[in-house]
C-alpha positions as CSV (number, residue, x, y, z in Angstrom):
1,M,3.8,-18.8,15.3
2,T,5.5,-19.7,18.4
3,T,5.1,-18.0,21.3
4,T,9.0,-16.9,21.5
5,T,8.6,-15.2,17.7
6,L,5.5,-13.3,18.5
7,M,6.8,-11.9,22.1
8,T,10.2,-10.6,19.8
9,I,7.6,-9.4,17.6
10,R,5.7,-7.6,20.0
11,T,8.8,-6.0,21.4
12,T,10.5,-4.7,18.3
13,M,7.7,-2.7,17.0
14,S,5.2,-1.9,19.9
15,I,1.9,-2.8,18.0
16,T,0.3,-5.5,19.7
17,M,-1.7,-8.1,17.1
18,P,-5.3,-7.6,17.0
19,T,-7.8,-9.9,19.3
20,D,-11.1,-9.8,18.0
21,V,-10.4,-10.3,14.4
22,T,-13.6,-12.3,13.6
23,P,-12.4,-16.4,13.1
24,Q,-12.2,-17.4,10.1
25,S,-10.2,-20.2,8.8
26,D,-6.5,-19.2,7.8
27,E,-7.9,-21.0,4.1
28,L,-10.4,-17.9,4.0
29,A,-8.1,-15.3,5.2
30,L,-5.6,-16.1,2.5
31,L,-8.9,-16.0,-0.8
32,G,-9.5,-12.8,1.3
33,L,-5.7,-11.1,0.7
34,M,-6.0,-12.5,-2.8
35,Q,-8.8,-10.8,-3.4
36,L,-7.6,-7.3,-2.2
37,V,-4.4,-7.6,-3.8
38,S,-5.7,-8.5,-7.0
39,P,-5.6,-6.8,-10.6
40,S,-8.7,-7.6,-11.0
41,L,-9.7,-5.4,-8.1
42,P,-12.1,-2.7,-9.2
43,I,-10.7,-0.1,-7.6
44,G,-8.4,1.8,-10.5
45,A,-5.0,1.2,-9.4
46,F,-4.6,0.5,-12.9
47,A,-4.9,3.5,-13.9
48,F,-1.8,5.4,-12.3
49,S,1.7,5.3,-12.1
50,Q,2.7,7.2,-8.7
51,G,5.1,9.2,-11.3
52,L,6.8,6.1,-12.8
53,E,5.6,7.5,-16.5
54,S,7.6,10.4,-16.1
55,A,10.4,8.9,-15.0
56,F,10.4,7.0,-18.2
57,E,9.4,10.3,-19.9
58,L,12.7,12.2,-18.6
59,G,14.7,9.3,-19.1
60,W,15.1,8.2,-15.2
61,V,14.1,4.8,-16.3
62,S,14.3,3.2,-19.9
63,D,15.4,-0.5,-19.0
64,E,14.9,-3.5,-17.1
65,A,17.7,-2.9,-14.2
66,S,17.2,0.9,-14.1
67,L,13.3,0.0,-13.0
68,A,14.6,-2.4,-10.9
69,D,16.4,0.1,-9.6
70,W,13.6,2.6,-9.6
71,L,11.4,0.5,-7.6
72,S,13.7,-0.6,-5.1
73,G,14.4,2.8,-4.3
74,V,11.2,3.7,-4.3
75,L,10.4,0.6,-1.6
76,E,13.8,1.4,0.2
77,D,12.8,4.9,1.1
78,G,9.0,5.3,0.4
79,L,7.1,1.9,1.4
80,T,9.6,0.4,4.0
81,R,8.6,4.1,6.2
82,C,5.7,5.2,5.1
83,E,2.9,2.9,4.0
84,L,3.6,-0.6,5.2
85,P,4.3,1.1,9.0
86,V,1.2,3.0,9.6
87,L,-0.8,0.2,7.6
88,A,0.5,-2.1,10.8
89,R,-0.6,0.6,13.0
90,L,-4.0,1.1,11.4
91,H,-4.8,-2.6,11.3
92,Q,-4.6,-3.2,15.5
93,A,-6.7,0.0,15.8
94,I,-9.1,-1.1,13.7
95,G,-9.3,-4.4,15.4
96,Q,-9.1,-1.8,19.0
97,G,-11.7,0.1,17.7
98,D,-9.4,2.8,18.2
99,S,-11.2,5.7,16.0
100,N,-8.0,8.2,17.1
101,T,-5.4,6.8,15.8
102,I,-7.2,5.3,12.8
103,A,-7.7,9.0,11.9
104,Q,-4.4,10.3,13.3
105,W,-2.7,8.0,11.0
106,D,-4.9,8.2,8.1
107,T,-4.5,12.5,8.4
108,W,-0.9,12.0,8.6
109,L,-0.6,9.7,5.2
110,A,-2.5,12.1,3.5
111,A,0.2,15.1,4.4
112,T,2.7,12.6,3.5
113,R,1.1,13.1,-0.4
114,E,3.8,15.6,-2.1
115,T,1.5,16.4,-5.4
116,A,-1.5,16.3,-6.5
117,E,-1.8,13.5,-8.4
118,L,-0.8,11.5,-5.5
119,A,-3.2,13.3,-3.3
120,A,-6.0,12.5,-5.5
121,E,-4.4,8.5,-6.2
122,D,-5.0,8.0,-3.0
123,S,-8.3,9.5,-2.2
124,R,-9.6,8.2,-5.2
125,L,-8.7,4.8,-4.5
126,G,-10.1,5.0,-1.0
127,A,-13.3,6.1,-2.2
128,S,-13.0,3.0,-5.1
129,L,-12.2,0.5,-2.2
130,K,-15.5,1.9,-0.2
131,R,-17.5,1.7,-2.9
132,L,-16.8,-2.1,-3.5
133,L,-16.7,-3.1,0.3
134,G,-20.2,-1.2,0.4
135,S,-21.3,-3.6,-2.2
136,L,-20.1,-7.0,-0.7
137,N,-21.5,-5.8,2.9
138,L,-18.4,-5.4,4.0
139,M,-18.7,-1.5,5.3
140,P,-20.1,0.1,8.3
141,S,-22.7,1.7,7.5
142,E,-22.8,5.8,7.1
143,D,-24.3,6.0,10.2
144,S,-21.8,4.0,12.2
145,L,-18.7,4.8,10.0
146,P,-17.7,8.0,11.7
147,S,-17.2,6.2,14.8
148,L,-14.4,4.0,13.2
149,L,-12.6,5.3,9.8
150,P,-12.9,9.1,8.5
151,V,-15.6,9.4,6.1
152,Q,-13.1,9.9,3.1
153,S,-10.4,7.3,4.3
154,G,-7.6,7.5,2.1
155,Y,-6.8,4.1,0.0
156,V,-4.4,2.6,2.8
157,T,-6.7,3.0,5.3
158,L,-9.6,1.0,3.7
159,F,-7.1,-1.5,2.5
160,A,-5.9,-1.9,6.5
161,Y,-9.4,-2.4,7.3
162,T,-10.3,-5.0,4.2
163,A,-7.1,-6.8,6.0
164,H,-8.4,-6.9,9.1
165,T,-12.1,-7.7,8.8
166,R,-11.0,-10.8,6.4
167,G,-9.1,-12.3,9.1
168,V,-5.9,-11.2,7.9
169,S,-2.6,-11.6,10.2
170,V,-0.7,-7.9,9.6
171,R,2.4,-9.5,8.2
172,H,0.5,-10.5,5.5
173,T,-1.5,-7.4,5.1
174,L,2.4,-5.9,4.3
175,L,3.0,-8.3,2.5
176,G,0.0,-7.8,0.0
177,F,-0.3,-4.4,0.0
178,A,3.8,-5.0,-0.9
179,W,2.8,-7.0,-3.7
180,A,0.1,-5.0,-5.1
181,W,2.2,-2.5,-5.6
182,L,4.8,-3.7,-7.3
183,E,2.9,-5.1,-9.5
184,N,1.0,-2.2,-10.3
185,Q,4.1,-0.9,-11.1
186,L,5.3,-3.7,-13.5
187,A,2.1,-3.5,-15.0
188,V,2.5,0.1,-15.7
189,A,6.5,-0.6,-17.4
190,C,4.7,-3.2,-19.2
191,K,2.3,-0.7,-21.1
192,A,4.2,2.4,-21.2
193,L,7.8,0.8,-21.9
194,P,9.4,-1.9,-24.5
195,L,9.7,-3.8,-21.5
196,G,8.4,-7.9,-21.9
197,H,7.0,-9.5,-19.2
198,T,9.5,-12.2,-18.8
199,A,11.9,-9.1,-17.9
200,A,8.9,-8.0,-15.6
201,Q,9.2,-11.8,-13.8
202,R,13.0,-10.6,-13.5
203,V,12.3,-8.5,-11.5
204,I,10.3,-9.1,-9.7
205,E,12.0,-12.3,-8.9
206,Q,15.1,-9.4,-8.0
207,L,12.8,-7.5,-5.3
208,R,11.1,-10.5,-3.9
209,P,13.3,-10.8,-1.3
210,A,13.4,-7.4,-0.8
211,L,9.8,-6.7,0.1
212,V,9.8,-9.5,2.8
213,G,12.7,-7.2,4.2
214,A,10.5,-4.0,3.7
215,V,7.9,-5.5,6.2
216,D,10.4,-7.1,8.7
217,Q,12.4,-3.4,9.1
218,A,8.7,-1.6,8.9
219,L,7.6,-3.3,11.5
220,S,10.4,-3.1,13.3
221,L,10.1,1.6,12.8
222,D,9.8,3.4,16.0
223,D,6.5,6.6,15.5
224,E,9.3,8.8,15.1
225,E,11.5,7.1,12.4
226,L,8.4,7.3,10.0
227,G,8.6,9.5,6.8
228,P,8.9,8.8,2.8
229,V,12.1,10.3,1.4
230,L,11.4,10.4,-2.2
231,P,12.0,13.4,-3.6
232,G,12.8,12.1,-7.1
233,L,9.6,10.4,-7.3
234,A,7.4,13.5,-5.9
235,L,9.9,15.8,-8.7
236,A,8.4,13.0,-11.4
237,S,4.7,13.3,-10.5
238,A,4.6,17.1,-10.1
239,L,6.0,17.3,-14.2
240,H,4.0,14.6,-14.7
241,E,1.1,16.6,-13.9
242,T,2.1,18.5,-17.6
243,Q,3.2,16.2,-20.1
244,Y,2.1,16.6,-23.1
245,S,1.2,12.8,-23.7
246,R,0.2,10.5,-20.7
247,L,-1.7,6.9,-20.6
248,F,-1.9,7.5,-16.7
249,R,-3.4,9.8,-14.2
250,S,-0.4,9.7,-12.2
């Protein structure tokens, strides 16, 4: 990345790249990111649909085209305005050892979870990722943890911590998070809809440019511009709590 490009990013997003990341090769950072976004990461993400299963039941999403529309909307009005920009802020705060800012954004994210299921998903995935990091000797001891991360950090906060530990850049961290979200949503669709894997790949091809655009926009937003606008997803998630028959926990 050129100096001019880096200065432009810093100016538009008002966030500096962390300077105290443990030096690692680009290859190790890439592999660390691939490990973090892999569907085989044992944190149980496959058990959650984020309201998508309810949207199937309600008939809001019924085929490849409506699935692509739903995912585009969640990406544009949800991740772009919530998880992705906050992930960048958490990555920077972790690099600076700024526990107050970390706690602030972790709490802010928890407050955006509009249903019990969405809140439970975030906390359970966070707890699972924390246990995994501990088993890999990548987590601070419990004695030092409160000085850096909240004891019950959410999933996004732990994702940012893991990416920073792996030496993954801010931008690649956001791209990886968005990719993991999309891949999980398509796995849900393949299980709960008559949607084949080829159709899922077509959706990926359609949304790949949107993921890049979402990261670009997320990095340009100021704090006062943040906040998800997903009433349909919130309603679907709330209705899912009492859905008669379901495969997923959210």
